[in-house]
C-alpha positions as CSV (number, residue, x, y, z in Angstrom):
1,M,-0.1,-0.2,0.2
2,E,2.7,2.5,0.1
3,R,4.1,2.3,-3.3
4,P,2.7,5.1,-4.8
5,G,2.6,3.5,-8.1
6,V,0.5,1.6,-7.0
7,D,-3.6,0.8,-6.1
8,L,-5.0,-1.8,-4.6
9,W,-8.8,-3.3,-4.8
10,A,-9.7,-5.5,-2.6
11,T,-12.7,-7.1,-4.8
12,D,-15.3,-9.4,-4.0
13,E,-19.1,-11.1,-4.5
14,V,-22.1,-11.1,-1.9
15,H,-26.0,-11.9,-1.2
16,F,-28.2,-10.0,0.5
17,Q,-31.2,-12.1,1.4
18,Q,-34.6,-10.8,1.8
19,H,-35.4,-11.9,5.1
20,G,-32.0,-10.9,6.6
21,S,-30.7,-11.5,10.4
22,R,-31.4,-10.1,13.9
23,C,-28.4,-8.1,15.7
24,R,-29.3,-7.8,19.4
25,M,-32.0,-8.8,21.8
26,W,-32.2,-8.4,25.5
27,I,-33.8,-11.1,27.0
28,P,-34.1,-11.1,31.3
29,P,-31.5,-13.7,32.8
30,E,-34.5,-16.0,34.1
31,I,-36.5,-16.4,30.5
32,Q,-34.9,-19.1,28.6
33,D,-33.6,-17.4,24.9
34,P,-36.4,-17.7,22.0
35,V,-36.3,-18.9,18.5
36,L,-37.0,-16.8,16.3
37,W,-37.8,-18.3,12.9
38,H,-37.6,-16.3,9.4
39,A,-40.0,-16.6,7.0
40,P,-38.5,-19.2,4.4
41,T,-36.6,-18.0,1.5
42,R,-34.5,-17.9,-1.5
43,K,-35.0,-14.7,-2.3
44,S,-31.7,-12.7,-3.2
45,V,-29.7,-9.6,-4.5
46,G,-26.5,-10.1,-5.2
47,Y,-23.3,-8.0,-6.1
48,F,-20.0,-7.4,-7.3
49,G,-18.1,-5.3,-5.1
50,A,-14.5,-3.5,-4.8
51,V,-12.8,-1.1,-2.8
52,R,-9.7,0.6,-3.3
53,L,-7.7,0.4,0.2
54,R,-6.2,3.7,-0.4
55,D,-8.9,5.9,0.2
56,G,-11.9,4.4,0.6
57,R,-14.0,4.5,-2.9
58,F,-16.4,1.7,-3.8
59,V,-16.4,0.4,-7.2
60,F,-20.2,-2.1,-7.2
61,R,-22.4,-3.6,-10.0
62,A,-25.7,-5.7,-9.2
63,E,-26.1,-9.2,-10.4
64,T,-29.1,-10.7,-11.1
65,G,-28.1,-13.2,-12.5
66,K,-25.8,-15.8,-11.5
67,F,-22.0,-15.6,-10.3
68,N,-20.0,-16.9,-13.5
69,G,-16.9,-15.8,-15.9
70,A,-19.2,-13.6,-17.9
71,S,-20.2,-11.5,-15.3
72,F,-17.1,-11.4,-13.2
73,F,-15.8,-10.4,-17.0
74,Q,-17.8,-7.2,-16.8
75,F,-17.1,-6.7,-13.6
76,L,-13.4,-6.7,-14.4
77,R,-14.2,-4.2,-16.8
78,Q,-16.2,-1.8,-15.1
79,L,-13.6,-1.8,-12.6
80,R,-11.0,-1.7,-15.1
81,Q,-12.7,1.6,-16.1
82,A,-12.9,3.6,-12.9
83,S,-9.5,3.0,-11.9
84,R,-8.0,4.0,-15.0
85,R,-8.0,7.3,-14.0
86,T,-5.2,7.2,-11.7
87,G,-3.0,6.2,-14.4
88,R,-1.2,4.2,-11.3
89,R,-1.0,-0.5,-12.0
90,V,-3.9,-1.5,-9.9
91,V,-3.5,-5.2,-8.2
92,I,-6.9,-6.5,-7.6
93,I,-7.3,-8.8,-4.4
94,T,-10.3,-11.3,-5.2
95,D,-10.5,-14.6,-3.6
96,N,-9.8,-18.3,-5.8
97,A,-13.6,-18.7,-6.8
98,P,-13.4,-20.6,-10.2
99,Y,-14.6,-18.0,-12.0
100,H,-12.7,-15.4,-11.2
101,H,-9.9,-18.2,-12.9
102,S,-12.4,-18.6,-16.2
103,R,-11.0,-18.7,-19.6
104,L,-13.0,-16.3,-21.1
105,H,-11.3,-13.4,-19.5
106,K,-7.7,-15.2,-19.0
107,P,-6.7,-13.7,-23.0
108,W,-7.8,-10.2,-21.6
109,R,-5.9,-10.3,-18.4
110,A,-2.7,-11.6,-19.9
111,R,-3.1,-8.4,-22.0
112,Q,-3.8,-5.9,-19.0
113,A,-1.4,-7.4,-16.9
114,D,0.8,-4.8,-16.8
115,H,-1.4,-1.8,-15.5
116,F,-4.6,-4.7,-14.1
117,A,-4.0,-7.9,-12.6
118,L,-5.5,-10.0,-10.3
119,D,-3.9,-11.6,-6.8
120,F,-5.7,-14.1,-5.7
121,L,-5.6,-15.5,-1.9
122,P,-5.2,-18.9,-0.7
123,A,-8.3,-21.0,-0.4
124,Y,-10.8,-20.8,2.2
125,S,-9.3,-17.4,4.0
126,P,-12.3,-15.3,3.4
127,E,-11.1,-13.4,6.3
128,L,-7.9,-12.1,4.5
129,N,-10.1,-10.0,2.0
130,P,-11.1,-6.7,3.4
131,I,-13.5,-6.1,1.4
132,E,-15.6,-9.0,4.1
133,R,-15.6,-5.9,6.3
134,G,-17.6,-3.5,4.1
135,W,-20.0,-6.3,3.6
136,K,-20.6,-7.0,7.4
137,L,-20.5,-3.3,7.9
138,T,-23.7,-3.2,4.7
139,R,-25.9,-5.6,6.7
140,R,-25.2,-4.3,10.0
141,R,-26.0,-0.5,8.8
142,C,-29.0,-2.2,6.9
143,L,-30.4,-4.9,6.9
144,H,-29.9,-6.0,10.4
145,N,-33.3,-5.5,12.3
146,R,-35.3,-5.0,10.1
147,Y,-38.6,-6.3,7.8
148,F,-38.5,-6.2,4.0
149,P,-42.2,-6.8,2.9
150,N,-39.9,-7.4,-1.1
151,L,-36.5,-7.3,-2.2
152,D,-37.3,-4.1,-4.1
153,E,-36.2,-2.9,-0.9
154,V,-33.7,-4.4,0.1
155,T,-31.8,-3.2,-2.9
156,S,-33.1,-0.1,-2.4
157,A,-31.2,0.1,1.2
158,V,-28.2,-1.3,0.1
159,E,-28.0,0.7,-3.2
160,T,-28.7,3.7,-1.2
161,E,-25.9,3.1,1.2
162,F,-23.3,1.6,-1.6
163,A,-24.2,5.2,-3.4
164,T,-22.4,7.0,-0.2
165,W,-19.3,5.0,-0.7
166,T,-18.3,5.7,-4.6
167,T,-16.3,8.8,-3.9
168,R,-13.4,8.6,-1.2
169,N,-14.9,7.7,2.1
170,E,-12.7,7.3,5.1
171,V,-15.3,5.0,6.8
172,L,-14.5,2.6,4.4
173,R,-11.0,3.5,3.9
174,R,-10.5,2.6,8.0
175,L,-12.3,-0.7,8.0
176,C,-10.5,-2.0,4.8
177,A,-6.7,-1.0,6.1
178,I,-4.6,-3.1,5.9
179,T,-1.6,-1.3,7.7
């Protein structure tokens, strides 16, 4: 992060479900903790996201279909376009999802390697990816302890938060800091 000619970004994908979790509940000590069941659903909205570690700038893209090589390739091109203006070399921290290594975008990545490269984390180590803290903050700020009657309201809540992060953001910078 100290090299002035390099921008380090952390990227990952996430799903936010319509029926989320509860954050905190106070129960008197003499009462047994209740079990609260969620309404069964598979409704969720997915996002690709990346945060620039030096200043907390956030880039995101909603994914309406599946996370796969084609959708990740679209996000990589969007991220390349967003990071091009600085003139710095861009290094992307990402996990080892199979579609991050897709043959579909491998030739493009090879052509961009001098200015835009992916650096893969070890397998089964999501705690090393700083953007995971951003997903947790989003859940806490937007989804915990709230009822969403439909998926559009989840999308609206999440994207409202994301919109505030698209410029330099001190909260994300400190949250995702490696140093």
